C-alpha positions in Angstrom: 18.2 -62.9 -94.3 20.8 -64.8 -92.3 22.5 -61.6 -91.0 19.1 -60.1 -90.1 18.2 -63.3 -88.1 21.6 -63.3 -86.4 21.2 -59.6 -85.4 17.8 -60.3 -84.0 19.0 -63.3 -82.0 21.9 -61.2 -80.6 19.6 -58.4 -79.6 17.2 -60.7 -77.8 20.1 -62.5 -76.1 21.6 -59.2 -74.9 18.2 -58.0 -73.6 18.0 -61.1 -71.4 21.3 -60.4 -69.7 21.6 -57.8 -67.0 23.4 -55.5 -69.4 22.3 -51.8 -69.7 21.5 -51.0 -73.3 20.5 -47.4 -72.5 22.5 -44.5 -71.1 21.9 -42.0 -68.3 23.4 -38.5 -68.6 23.5 -35.9 -65.9 22.3 -32.5 -67.1 22.6 -29.1 -65.3 19.0 -29.2 -64.4 18.4 -33.0 -64.1 18.9 -36.2 -65.9 18.2 -37.8 -69.3 17.7 -41.5 -70.0 18.2 -42.4 -73.6 17.8 -45.5 -75.8 18.6 -46.2 -79.5 17.1 -49.2 -81.2 17.8 -50.2 -84.8 14.9 -51.9 -86.6 15.2 -53.6 -90.0 11.7 -52.5 -90.9 10.3 -49.4 -92.7 10.0 -46.2 -90.7 6.2 -46.1 -91.4 5.8 -49.6 -89.8 7.7 -48.6 -86.7 5.8 -45.3 -86.4 2.5 -47.3 -86.6 3.7 -49.5 -83.7 4.3 -46.3 -81.7 1.1 -44.5 -82.5 -1.7 -46.9 -83.3 -3.5 -47.7 -80.0 -4.1 -51.4 -80.9 -0.4 -51.8 -81.5 0.7 -49.7 -78.5 -1.4 -52.1 -76.3 0.8 -55.0 -77.4 4.0 -53.6 -76.0 3.3 -50.6 -73.8 -0.2 -50.5 -72.5 -3.8 -49.6 -73.1 -3.8 -46.1 -74.5 -6.9 -43.9 -74.2 -8.0 -42.2 -76.5 -4.7 -42.1 -78.5 -1.9 -39.6 -79.1 -3.6 -36.3 -80.1 -1.7 -33.1 -80.2 -2.5 -30.9 -77.2 -4.8 -33.5 -75.7 -4.6 -35.5 -72.5 -4.1 -39.2 -72.6 -4.1 -42.1 -70.1 -2.1 -45.3 -70.2 -2.9 -48.5 -68.3 0.3 -50.6 -68.1 -1.2 -53.7 -66.4 -2.4 -51.8 -63.4 0.3 -49.1 -63.4 -1.4 -46.0 -64.5 0.1 -42.9 -66.1 -1.3 -39.9 -67.8 -0.2 -36.6 -69.4 -0.5 -34.4 -72.4 0.8 -34.8 -76.0 3.1 -31.8 -76.5 4.4 -32.5 -80.0 3.2 -34.9 -82.7 5.1 -34.8 -86.1 4.3 -37.9 -88.1 6.2 -40.0 -89.0 9.2 -38.6 -87.1 8.6 -37.5 -83.5 6.2 -37.7 -80.5 6.7 -35.8 -77.3 4.5 -36.2 -74.2 4.5 -35.4 -70.5 4.3 -38.5 -68.3 2.8 -38.3 -64.8 3.0 -41.5 -62.9 1.1 -42.6 -59.8 3.9 -41.4 -57.6 3.3 -37.8 -58.7 6.6 -37.7 -60.7 6.6 -36.0 -64.0 8.9 -37.0 -66.9 9.2 -35.5 -70.4 9.3 -38.3 -73.0 10.3 -38.0 -76.6 10.2 -40.7 -79.2 11.9 -40.3 -82.6 11.7 -42.6 -85.6 14.4 -41.9 -88.2 15.2 -43.6 -91.5 18.5 -45.4 -91.2 20.4 -48.0 -93.2 17.3 -49.2 -95.0 15.3 -49.5 -91.8 14.4 -47.3 -88.9 16.3 -45.9 -85.9 14.0 -45.8 -82.9 15.1 -43.3 -80.2 13.6 -42.7 -76.7 14.6 -39.9 -74.4 13.2 -39.5 -70.9 14.0 -36.2 -69.0 13.6 -35.8 -65.3 14.5 -33.1 -62.8 15.5 -35.7 -60.2 17.2 -39.1 -60.0 14.2 -40.6 -58.2 13.4 -44.1 -59.6 15.9 -43.5 -62.3 17.7 -46.9 -62.1 14.3 -48.5 -61.7 12.9 -46.6 -64.7 16.0 -47.4 -66.9 15.5 -51.1 -66.3 11.8 -50.9 -66.9 12.1 -49.0 -70.2 14.7 -51.4 -71.4 12.3 -54.3 -70.8 9.5 -52.3 -72.5 11.7 -51.8 -75.6 12.5 -55.5 -75.5 8.7 -56.1 -75.8 8.6 -53.7 -78.7 11.4 -55.8 -80.4 9.2 -58.9 -80.2 6.0 -57.1 -81.4 7.8 -55.6 -84.3 8.9 -59.1 -85.4 5.4 -60.4 -85.1 5.9 -62.3 -81.9 4.3 -62.1 -78.5 6.5 -60.5 -75.9 8.7 -63.1 -74.3 9.6 -63.6 -70.7 11.2 -60.5 -69.0 14.8 -60.4 -68.0 15.7 -60.1 -64.4 14.4 -56.6 -63.7 16.2 -56.3 -60.3 19.5 -57.4 -61.7 19.1 -55.0 -64.6 18.3 -52.2 -62.1 21.5 -53.1 -60.2 23.5 -53.0 -63.4 22.3 -49.5 -64.2 23.1 -48.3 -60.7 26.6 -49.7 -60.9 27.4 -48.4 -64.4 26.2 -44.9 -63.9 27.0 -44.5 -60.2 23.4 -43.8 -59.2 21.2 -44.9 -56.2 18.2 -47.1 -56.2 15.0 -45.5 -54.9 12.7 -48.4 -54.2 12.8 -50.6 -51.2 12.2 -54.4 -51.5 11.3 -57.3 -49.3 13.7 -60.1 -48.6 13.3 -63.3 -46.6 16.2 -65.1 -44.8 15.6 -68.1 -42.6 11.9 -67.4 -42.7 12.4 -63.9 -41.4 11.0 -61.2 -43.7 12.7 -57.8 -43.8 12.4 -54.7 -45.8 15.6 -53.7 -47.6 16.8 -50.3 -48.9 20.1 -49.4 -50.5 20.6 -45.7 -51.0 23.7 -43.9 -52.2 24.3 -40.4 -51.0 26.9 -38.0 -52.4 28.4 -37.1 -49.0 30.9 -38.4 -46.6 30.1 -41.1 -44.2 30.0 -39.0 -41.0 27.7 -36.4 -42.7 25.3 -39.1 -43.9 25.3 -40.9 -40.5 24.4 -37.7 -38.8 21.6 -37.0 -41.3 20.1 -40.5 -40.9 20.1 -40.3 -37.1 19.5 -36.5 -36.5 15.6 -36.5 -36.5 14.4 -37.5 -33.1 11.0 -38.5 -34.5 12.7 -41.1 -36.7 15.1 -42.3 -34.0 13.0 -45.2 -32.6 12.6 -46.7 -36.1 16.3 -46.3 -36.8 17.2 -48.0 -33.6 14.9 -51.0 -34.4 16.6 -51.5 -37.8 20.0 -52.7 -38.9 21.6 -49.7 -40.7 25.0 -50.0 -42.3 27.1 -47.2 -43.7 29.8 -47.9 -46.3 32.1 -45.3 -47.7 32.6 -45.4 -51.5 35.1 -42.6 -52.2 33.2 -39.3 -51.8 29.9 -41.2 -51.6 28.3 -43.2 -48.9 26.0 -46.3 -49.3 23.3 -46.7 -46.7 21.9 -50.2 -46.3 18.7 -50.6 -44.2 17.2 -53.9 -43.1 14.2 -53.8 -40.8 12.4 -57.0 -39.7 8.7 -57.0 -40.5 6.9 -57.9 -37.3 3.3 -57.4 -38.6 2.7 -58.2 -42.3 -0.2 -55.9 -42.3 2.2 -53.0 -41.6 4.7 -53.8 -44.3 3.6 -51.1 -46.8 3.4 -48.5 -44.0 6.9 -49.4 -42.7 8.4 -49.3 -46.2 6.7 -45.9 -46.9 8.2 -44.4 -43.7 11.7 -45.6 -44.5 11.4 -44.4 -48.1 10.3 -41.0 -47.0 13.0 -40.8 -44.3 15.8 -41.6 -46.8 14.3 -39.0 -49.2 14.5 -36.5 -46.3 18.1 -37.5 -45.7 18.9 -36.6 -49.2 17.2 -33.2 -48.9 19.1 -32.5 -45.7 22.4 -33.3 -47.3 21.6 -31.0 -50.2 21.3 -28.2 -47.6 17.5 -27.9 -47.6 15.0 -28.4 -44.9 13.2 -31.8 -45.2 9.5 -32.2 -44.6 7.6 -35.5 -44.8 4.0 -34.8 -45.7 1.1 -37.0 -44.8 0.1 -37.0 -48.5 3.5 -38.3 -49.5 3.4 -41.1 -46.9 -0.1 -42.1 -48.2 1.0 -42.2 -51.8 4.1 -44.2 -50.9 2.1 -46.6 -48.8 -0.3 -47.2 -51.7 2.7 -47.8 -54.0 4.3 -50.4 -51.7 1.0 -52.1 -51.0 0.5 -52.6 -54.7 4.1 -53.6 -55.4 4.4 -56.1 -52.5 1.0 -57.7 -52.8 2.3 -60.7 -54.7 5.5 -61.2 -52.6 
């Protein structure tokens, strides 16, 4: 009993530090984010936490109608909505679903619950074709699995760790870029702030950022710094918010422009669609409302 309690305390303590507990692997056709969690509970109990809607609601979100093979589902994670289709359902071992978020990104998620050392090994893999929101997603899934730890032990989920610090830790450990921008305030001046890492030399990245004449006025209004990091370049953007009502629109335009820079550096022709700008603006409006 003492060793079980000690292990639980160590796991909870680790989860509240900015320490990546998952791993990100590059594949030929994308990326995979993977987590392994050991539980000192029967596999049937952990499977029930994963599949029973009333239990899922305690750590992941409100699931409607439930996981049914070949059927669509929706998940409300406190206002963040996702949906998809159940692709595989093999009780009490594996569940595979498609996951479409409100940004239009699709991920393939697979959970496995395996018998291990008298308990259960809980595995999560998320596969994506792009690195978009990968560091953000890694931090988010780690916190979700921390909530599952609490629910499995019969506790209410505790306070979250520092999501931003955890995201930064994933970016540093796996040499990946953030995707989201954020707001920061210094001396009562509010600015949007983006950090993007591009796998290209500084001169190439600088040319790509400044090449589009339609983006030039916005680039000139902002503070844009370029930092070489070996074969990569970090771009840091800070842009003062003059009109708070335009914050979401400004963040959406910078986000789309930096995405287009990445497309350009990959040798393709970028195109910023009106639909993408609208989705990004809605995203930032929702995510900066409380700031």
